[in-house]
C-alpha positions as CSV (number, residue, x, y, z in Angstrom):
1,X,-13.4,24.5,21.8
2,X,-9.9,26.3,22.1
3,X,-9.0,23.3,24.3
4,X,-10.3,21.1,21.3
5,X,-8.2,23.4,18.7
6,X,-5.0,23.3,20.7
7,X,-5.0,18.9,21.2
8,X,-5.8,18.6,17.9
9,X,-2.2,20.5,16.6
10,X,0.0,19.1,18.8
11,X,-1.5,15.6,17.6
12,X,-0.4,17.1,13.7
13,X,2.4,18.5,15.1
14,X,3.6,15.0,16.5
15,X,2.1,12.6,13.6
16,X,4.6,15.4,11.5
17,X,7.7,15.4,13.5
18,X,7.6,11.2,13.7
19,X,7.0,11.4,9.6
20,X,10.1,13.2,9.5
21,X,12.1,11.3,11.1
22,X,11.3,7.9,10.0
23,X,14.5,6.4,8.2
24,X,14.5,4.7,4.7
25,X,16.9,2.6,4.1
26,X,19.5,3.9,1.7
27,X,21.3,1.1,-0.6
28,X,18.9,-1.5,-0.6
29,X,17.5,-3.4,-3.8
30,X,13.7,-2.0,-4.6
31,X,10.4,-3.4,-5.3
32,X,9.8,-4.0,-8.4
33,X,6.7,-3.6,-10.6
34,X,6.6,-6.5,-12.8
35,X,5.5,-5.9,-16.2
36,X,5.0,-2.3,-14.8
37,X,8.9,-0.8,-14.2
38,X,10.7,-0.4,-18.0
39,X,14.4,-1.1,-18.2
40,X,17.1,2.6,-17.7
41,X,18.1,1.9,-20.7
42,X,16.3,-0.2,-23.5
43,X,12.7,1.2,-22.0
44,X,11.3,-2.4,-22.2
45,X,8.9,-3.9,-19.0
46,X,10.7,-6.3,-16.6
47,X,9.2,-8.9,-17.0
48,X,12.0,-12.1,-16.4
49,X,12.3,-12.1,-12.3
50,X,15.2,-13.9,-12.5
51,X,17.9,-11.6,-14.5
52,X,16.5,-8.3,-12.9
53,X,19.4,-5.3,-12.1
54,X,19.2,-2.5,-10.0
55,X,22.0,0.4,-9.4
56,X,21.5,2.8,-7.3
57,X,23.9,5.7,-7.7
58,X,25.3,5.7,-3.5
59,X,24.9,9.4,-3.0
60,X,21.6,9.9,-4.1
61,X,20.3,6.7,-3.2
62,X,18.5,6.8,-7.2
63,X,17.4,3.6,-8.3
64,X,18.2,2.6,-12.0
65,X,16.1,-0.7,-12.9
66,X,16.8,-3.3,-15.1
67,X,15.6,-6.1,-17.4
68,X,19.4,-7.4,-18.2
69,X,22.5,-7.5,-17.0
70,X,24.0,-6.2,-20.5
71,X,21.4,-3.3,-20.1
72,X,23.2,-2.5,-16.4
73,X,27.1,-3.0,-17.2
74,X,26.1,-0.7,-21.1
75,X,24.2,2.0,-19.2
76,X,26.9,2.6,-16.6
77,X,29.7,3.1,-19.5
78,X,27.4,4.5,-22.2
79,X,25.7,7.3,-19.8
80,X,29.3,8.1,-18.1
81,X,28.5,7.8,-14.5
82,X,30.8,9.3,-12.4
83,X,29.7,6.9,-9.7
84,X,30.3,4.1,-12.0
85,X,33.0,2.6,-9.1
86,X,31.0,3.1,-6.0
87,X,27.7,2.1,-7.6
88,X,26.1,-0.4,-5.7
89,X,24.3,-3.0,-7.9
90,X,21.7,-5.8,-7.3
91,X,21.2,-8.6,-8.9
92,X,17.9,-11.3,-8.6
93,X,19.8,-15.2,-8.6
94,X,18.5,-17.0,-11.7
95,X,16.9,-20.0,-9.5
96,X,15.7,-18.5,-6.6
97,X,15.0,-14.5,-7.7
98,X,16.0,-12.9,-4.6
99,X,18.2,-10.4,-4.7
100,X,22.2,-9.8,-3.9
101,X,25.2,-8.7,-4.8
102,X,26.1,-7.7,-8.6
103,X,29.5,-7.7,-7.5
104,X,29.6,-11.0,-5.1
105,X,27.7,-13.1,-7.6
106,X,28.2,-16.3,-9.9
107,X,27.8,-15.7,-13.2
108,X,27.1,-18.6,-15.6
109,X,27.1,-18.3,-19.9
110,X,24.8,-18.8,-22.2
111,X,21.5,-18.2,-20.0
112,X,18.6,-17.1,-22.6
113,X,18.6,-14.1,-20.9
114,X,15.8,-10.8,-22.2
115,X,18.6,-9.1,-23.9
116,X,20.0,-11.6,-24.7
117,X,23.2,-11.1,-23.3
118,X,23.0,-14.4,-21.7
119,X,24.2,-13.9,-17.9
120,X,22.6,-15.5,-15.4
121,X,23.9,-14.7,-11.5
122,X,24.0,-17.2,-8.9
123,X,24.9,-17.1,-4.5
124,X,27.9,-20.2,-3.8
125,X,24.4,-21.9,-2.4
126,X,22.4,-21.7,-5.7
127,X,24.8,-22.1,-7.9
128,X,24.4,-25.1,-10.2
129,X,26.8,-28.5,-9.3
130,X,29.5,-28.6,-11.7
131,X,28.8,-25.3,-13.4
132,X,31.8,-23.2,-14.4
133,X,31.2,-19.5,-13.6
134,X,33.1,-16.7,-14.1
135,X,33.4,-13.8,-11.2
136,X,32.0,-10.2,-12.3
137,X,34.3,-8.0,-13.5
138,X,34.5,-11.1,-16.2
139,X,31.3,-10.6,-17.2
140,X,31.4,-6.8,-17.7
141,X,34.3,-7.2,-20.2
142,X,32.2,-10.0,-22.1
143,X,28.8,-7.8,-22.4
144,X,31.8,-5.2,-23.4
145,X,33.4,-7.7,-26.1
146,X,30.1,-8.7,-27.6
147,X,28.8,-5.4,-27.6
148,X,31.8,-4.1,-29.5
149,X,32.0,-7.3,-32.0
150,X,28.0,-7.1,-32.3
151,X,28.0,-3.4,-33.4
152,X,30.9,-3.2,-35.7
153,X,28.4,-6.5,-36.9
154,X,26.1,-4.6,-38.0
155,X,28.6,-1.8,-39.5
156,X,29.5,-4.0,-42.4
157,X,26.2,-5.2,-43.3
158,X,24.9,-1.4,-43.8
């Protein structure tokens, strides 16, 4: 009986030590649970696989999920995120649905996105031929400008 108990104890100890040493990948896009994960900003279910965004806190590795790039960009400002410039931002390619670095993506305006901010992301390879693309900093400025314009117009009608 003592041998069995010692063997069981050693097995449990080895298993726990292996689990404790397992490294989780940091800074990578996490699995989405389509139609169940909620947008961090607007609380709508994330269902459009071609416009989803994830922002990762580089220090804590906490993941924030969004249904539209506009929600992600505005959330960073509204919440006054101190790590905004260091945030790891992933966006899905509008053609393939694959995750890519949002800061390196090529953007095309005029897409029918979940929250109507209108920007679709593409990689160099998937960018539609002849499309006029803009980079991430210009997309951010456009989203902020549109939100400011929308807020101003709403205030006029109240």
